[in-house]
N, C-alpha and C positions, 0 to 999 in steps of 0.2 A: 361756768357761764352764769352771770348774774341776771336777776329778773329785769325785764324791761320796765322803764318808768314812764311817767305821764307825758302827754303831748305838749309841744312847745307853743302851739297856736291856739288861743281860746276859740271855742265855737260851740253852738248848741247841737250836741250830737244825739239828743233824745229822739226817739221814734215811737210811733203808735201802730199797733197791729190790732185794729178793732179795740176791744176793751183792754188789751195787753199793752202796758206802757213799759218801755225798755230804756235804760240810760244811754245806750248807743246801739248802732246797727250791726256790730261785729259779734256774731255768735259762733260757737263751735258745733259741728254737725254730729248727729248720733253715730256711734260706732267708730269714731275717729279720734276721740279725745279720752278714751277710757271712761273712768268715773271721776276724772280730775286729779286724783291722788298722784298719778304718774307725772303730772306736770308741776308738782310742788317744787319750788326752788328755781323753776324756769320761767313760769308765767304767773303773774299776779292775777289769779282767776277772778278775784273780786272786781276787777276793772272791766271784765267782759260784759257785753250786752246781754248775754245769756249762755247757758250751758245746756246742751241736749245730750244726756247720757245715752248709753247703748240701749236699744229697744228691749223692753221687757214683755214677757208673755205671762199668762196666768200660772202655768206650771213650768218647771225647768225644762230646757231644751239642750240637747247635746250638739246640735248643729250638723253641718254636712261633713262628709269624709274629706281627708286631705287629697290633693293640695287644695287649700282654701283661698290662696292669693297667688296671682301671677302678675308680675310687672310687665307692662307693655311699652311700646315706643313713646307713647304720650299719655300714660295714665296707669291705672291699676285695675285689674280684674279681681273681684272678690266673690266668694261663694261661702260666706260664713254660715248662713242658715239660721240666723237669729239665736245663736248659742247664748244662753243666759241662765241664771239660777232661779228665775221665776219671781213673781211680784213680792212674795213675803220675804224672801232673802234680800231682795233689793231694799225693801223698807227697813229691814233690820241692820243690814251691813253697809249699804252705800248711801242711802238718802241722808242720814244724819250728817255725814261729812259734807255732802253736796250743799245742804241747806246752810251749813256753817261757813261755806266758802265766800259768801257775800254776793254772788252773781245770781240773777234770776234762773231758776231751774225749770226747764220745760221737759217733762217726762214723756219719752217716746214709748208708745204702747202698740201691741199688735195682737190680733186674735184670729183664730181660724174661722170664727163665725161672728155675726153681729152681736150675738149674746155675750161672747167672750169680750169683745170691745166694751160693751156696756158694763159688764161686770167689773172689768178693770177700772173703768172710769168711776164707777160707784165706790170702789174700794179706795181709790186715790183721792176722791172728793172728801173723804173723812180724815185726810192727813193735812195738817196745817203747814203752810210755808211753800207749797208748790205754786209756781207762777202760772203754768198752763200745761196742757196736754198736746202732744203731737201724735196724730194717728198715722201709723205706718201702714197705709193701705196699698203700698207700692213696692214691697220687697220682691225682687225677681228670683231670690235664692231659696224659696220654700214653695212647696206645692200649693197652688191657688193663691200665692202671695200677692198677686196683682189683680185678682178678680174684682175686689171691691173698689179698686182705683181705676179700673178700665171700663166699668159699666156705670153710666151716670146715675141710674136709679139705685143700684146697690150702694154707691158712694153716698148719695143723699140719705139713704136709710141708715147707714152706719153712723154718719155724722149726726143725724137727727136723734138717733138712739143715745149716743154719747152726750149730746147737748141736753137731753132730758135728764140724764143721770148725774150731771155735774154742774156746778156753778162756775167751774174754772173756764178760762178762755180755751178755745179749741182750734188747733191748726191741723189741716189735712195735708199730708205729704203725698204728692202726686207723682205718678210714673210718666216718663216721656214715651213709653212704649204703647202709644195709642194714636189713633188717627186724628182726633180732635181734642186736644188737652183743654181748650177753653170750655168745652161742654162739660168736662169733668169738674173744672173749677166752678162753673156755674151751679152744678149740682151740689157741690160742697157748700157753697154759699147759701143755696136754698135750704140745705139741711141745718144751717145755723153756724157754720164755721166762721170764726173770727178772722182767719187768714188761711192762705195755702202756702205750703213749702214746695218750691219748684226748682230743681227736679231731683228725683231719686236717680239711681244709676240706670244706664242703658244696657240692655242685654247684649252679651258678647261671649266669645269663647276663644280659647287658645289651643293650639294643636302641636304635638311633637310628631312631625312627619316621619322621622326616622324610626320611631317606635310604633307609628301609626295609631297613636292614642291621644285622647284629649288630655290636657294638662290639669284641668280642674277635676276634682273628684266628683263633682256634681255636673260635669260637662259644660254647662252654661252658667255664667255668672253675671255680675253687674260691673260695668265699666264706669270708672270715675276718673277725675283728674282733668288736665288741660284739654284732652281730646273731646270732652263733652261740653266745653264752655259755649261754643257756638249754638249747640242744641238747646242748652239751658237758656241762653239769651233769647233765642227764638221763642221758646215757650213763655218766658216772662212777657215778652212783647205781645204775643197773641192773647194772653190772658188779660193783660193791661188794657188792650184795645177792646176786649169783648165783655169784660166782667168788672163790676165795681167791688173788688175785694182786695184787701192788702196782700202783698206777696213777699215771701222770704225767698231770695234767690240763692241757689246752690248749684255748684258744678264748675270745677276747674279754677276756682279763685285762688290765686297765688300772690298777686301783686296789688298795689293800690289802684293801678289802672283797671284791673279786673273788678275790684269793688265798685269803682265809680261807674264803670260800664253798666253794671247791674242796677245801680241806683238810678242813673239817668234813664235807663230803659223802662223802669217802673217798679223795681223792687224797693220796699221800704226798709228792708234789712237783708243781711246775707249770712250764710253759714259757711265756715271754713272746714273742709273735710280732708281730702287726701293730702293737701299741702302740709298738714300737721305731722304727717309721717316723715316727710323730708326735712321739715324745719319746725320743730316743736314750738318755737316761740313766734311763729308766723302771725297768729291772731293778735298778739300784743304789738308786734311791729306794725301791722296794718292799722291798728287803733291809733298808734302814735302818728302815723302818716296821714290819717283821715282829715283832721282839721285843716291842714294846709291845702289839701286837695279840694275840699269844699269851698274854702275861701278863694281859691284860684278862679272859681266860677262866679265870684261876686256875691256869694250867698253867706248868710250868717248862721245857717243851720242846715242839717241834713234834709229836713222835710221840704225845704225850698227847692231841692234839686230832683226829688223823686218824680220820675215820669216826665222829665223836662226834655226828652228826646225830640229833636226837630226833624220831622219827616218831610221828605220832598213832596212838592205839590203833585197831586195826581195828574197824570197825562193820559191822553187818548190818541190813538192813531188817526190821522186825517183821513177823510173818505177818499176812496180811489177815484182818480180822474177818469172821465169817459174813455180816454185813450188806453187806460190800463185796466178797465173793467173787464171781468171775465166774459 
């Protein structure tokens, strides 16, 4: 299979996420694209709007016991558990190749405490070439993984701590497993986040009823793929309506229609996740298809269509007539 080549229709695909400027809105999501090496010969990584490699932690983690993934009718359950070699191994073995690939590199980080997030940010701030940091405060597959993404004050504090420790743009990746995601986004913005990534996976599980056992070794995992797209769109809409902060939309994006739905709803960029497992070249294909889709709305660039959703006029029920009054 040969690499995909450039779009046929000219258009201004550049986007801005606060201080972070990207050549186009098509990014690949953390944990779903490896470290990019696996895609060599399939995708011209340099064309992408950004690469978010697998989340790193201060020290190596073995992750959760198997099974770690289970395919569902409309998506994928995963319970990887932040398996990674730690920040120093990442800097030595993975980051040099990523920085040489030509696409902006947004490093995803996670910590068990605010201090660990801050320490990682300070360590990465000393490394040249990184475009931004994405704070994974929403992993459902580790103990207390969503604590800092489900409590507004904790979210604000971790973002503020990272903001003070680095000059890099900061994105906060939020969980949908909360009652009011707009309040979490507002807290992230108050802490100094340049943008929010919406959404991480939805909690779910799979069961083998014949053996009367859960299929995932960790019992509960994170659901991704087409099943969560309506939830992700709803979260983007709610944040866009309530908070003035750029949004990166994630969740079930597989087609150019999916991309456009997120952009029109209010996302300034998107990340492709689970779809890359089924179609490794999907990110390049969507980038090829994007200019024509943007032009079909009469726009000359992506930024013109972000948040252009036309909502119906509010309606109210007419007052009850005396004959029908209680």
